[in-house]
C-alpha positions, 0 to 999 in steps of 0.5 A, spaced: 081 383 714 088 380 713 089 373 716 096 376 718 094 381 723 095 377 729 099 370 728 102 365 733 108 360 731 111 354 734 118 353 732 122 346 734 128 348 738 132 342 734 130 345 727 132 352 730 139 350 732 140 346 726 138 353 722 143 357 726 149 352 725 147 352 717 147 359 717 153 360 721 150 365 726 153 363 732 161 362 733 160 355 735 155 350 734 149 349 739 146 343 741 138 343 742 139 341 749 144 347 750 138 352 749 135 354 755 131 360 754 129 365 748 128 372 750 126 379 746 131 384 746 131 391 743 125 394 739 125 399 734 120 405 734 115 401 730 115 395 735 120 390 731 125 386 735 132 388 733 135 383 737 133 376 740 137 374 746 138 366 746 140 364 753 144 357 753 148 353 758 154 357 755 152 364 757 147 369 753 148 370 746 144 376 742 142 375 735 139 380 730 131 380 730 131 379 722 136 373 723 132 370 728 126 370 723 130 367 718 132 361 722 125 360 725 122 361 718 120 367 714 113 364 713 112 361 720 115 367 724 111 372 719 114 379 722 119 381 727 114 385 730 114 380 735 110 381 742 111 375 745 117 370 745 119 364 750 121 357 750 117 351 752 118 344 752 123 344 746 119 349 742 120 356 741 113 360 741 112 367 738 106 371 737 106 378 733 103 382 728 104 383 721 107 379 715 113 382 712 119 387 713 115 393 715 117 398 710 111 397 705 104 397 704 100 391 706 097 389 700 090 386 703 089 393 707 090 397 701 085 392 697 080 393 703 081 400 703 080 400 695 073 396 696 071 401 701 071 406 696 078 410 697 082 412 691 089 411 690 091 417 692 088 416 699 091 409 700 098 411 698 097 417 703 095 413 708 101 408 707 106 413 705 104 420 709 108 426 706 110 422 700 109 427 693 107 423 687 109 426 680 109 424 673 115 422 670 117 423 663 113 419 658 116 413 655 116 415 648 120 421 650 125 416 654 125 412 648 127 417 643 132 420 647 135 413 648 135 412 640 138 418 639 133 421 635 131 427 641 137 432 642 137 434 649 140 441 651 147 441 652 149 444 659 153 451 659 
């Protein structure tokens, strides 16, 4: 149900190299005409790019996958889970899946699970397998302790 399950992006090279320069990601400025190719680099265990290789007229430069996403635009390149990356006619083309950082819960997915009848524990177990849910001390006990009205046992 998520519109971000699969996505494609087209990033103008001119805007991308300006973003690299503005953020000081490369040691020297790069002209749009200097960028010859953009290639996927290494991938982590969840399938997200940890690096992206920029092939320039001065040689190859490796940048972090997260830096690539920020420079290209977080709303355009929705995740570092990029399955295809190339440079064609002055445009960086990327396709991938997901929308975010890959360490949390998909809000639309959780909503769909709830609408299909799954409860909160089943949904949390799906996204965070092995996590243990426990109840924290009540807010009232916390408030009393902060106000000094509740004496906590001293350590022996």
